[in-house]
N, C-alpha and C positions, 0 to 999 in steps of 0.2 A: 778292301773295306769289308769288315765282317757283317753278316746279316743279323739284324736284331732278332732276339728270340721272343720278346714281349712287346706289347703296345707301349709306346712312350707315355709319359705322364700327360694328363690333360692340360691343355692350354686354352686361353681365351681367344676369341676371334681377333681381338686387337693384337695379340701376339703373332697370329698368322699373318696379319696385314703388314707386319714389320719386315717380313721376308719378301723381297721384290723379285718375283720370278717372271721372266719375259721370254718371248719367242724371238729367235734370231735365225738367220740363214748362214750356214757355213760357206765362207767365200775362199778360204785357204786351208789346206791340210798338209802338214809336213811331218816327216819322221822325227822322232825325239830320241835318238840313240843314247844320249847322255842320261836319260832318266833311269832310276834304279829299277823300276818295273816298266815293262814295255808300254809305251804311250805314244800319243800323236799330239803334235802342236796344232791347235785350231785357231783361226781368226773367224769370229762370228759377227755378222752385221746385224745390229739391232735397229738400225735406222734412226731417224730423228735426233733427239738430244743425246742419246746413249752412244750412238755410232758403232764403230768396230772395236771389239774387245778380244783379247787373247785368252786362251784356255788350254790347259794340258789335260788330256783325257786318256785313261787306261782302257782303250776300246779296240786294241789291235786284234783281238780274237775274232770279232764279228765284222769288222769294217776295213775296207781297203781305202787308201787315200782318195783315189779317183771317184769312189762311190759316195764319199762324204760331201763333195762339192754340190751346193744347191739344196742340201738337206736342211729342213727346219728342225731346230732343237729348242728345248727349254733350258734356261740357265738362271741361277741366282746372280743378280747384277749388283747387289748392295753388300756383299761380303768384302772385307778388306783384301787387297791383292795378296797373293801368296807366292813366295819365292820357291821355285822348284828347280834346283840346280842353278844354272845360269839363266833360266827362263822365269819371267814374272807372269803368273797366271792371274788374270784380272776378274774372271767370272768362274763360277762353278757350274759346269755342264752337267745336267742331271740324267741319271739312268737308274735302272733297276737290275738286280742280278738275275741271270738265268739259272738253270738247275745246277750248273757248275760254279756259280759265283762270278761269272764273267759279265761285264757291263753291257746292257742293252739300252741304247739311247731312248730318251723320252721326247716326243714331239707331237704336234697336232696331226690328225689323220687327214686333214684337208689343208691346202695352202691358206695361210692367214697373213694379215699385214705384219711386217716386222715391228717389233717393239711392243706387241700386245701383251698385257699383263694377265697372268693366271689369276682366276678368281673362281 
């Protein structure tokens, strides 16, 4: 994903509220060798009514499978599922680029309850 060069157009607060960003805990991480770009298959537990959701994340540069388990991350849970090869990604796991454009995951600095919504 390319890094934006300018600030996006202004939106209203109601537009922001349409994007449902929740915290979840990674409970499974597996290689995704079929992906066009190096990626990892994740299962993230959001608890409550959301439950466990699958996600594909291009995070192989900074993260090993075993280090991801138990890590809390933020993800958009209300985008439509996206087919990535033979894998259906159900949520968009969020990250920001490092100086080389590689993904660094976003998550809370302290443990918080699963399913908490970003505000």
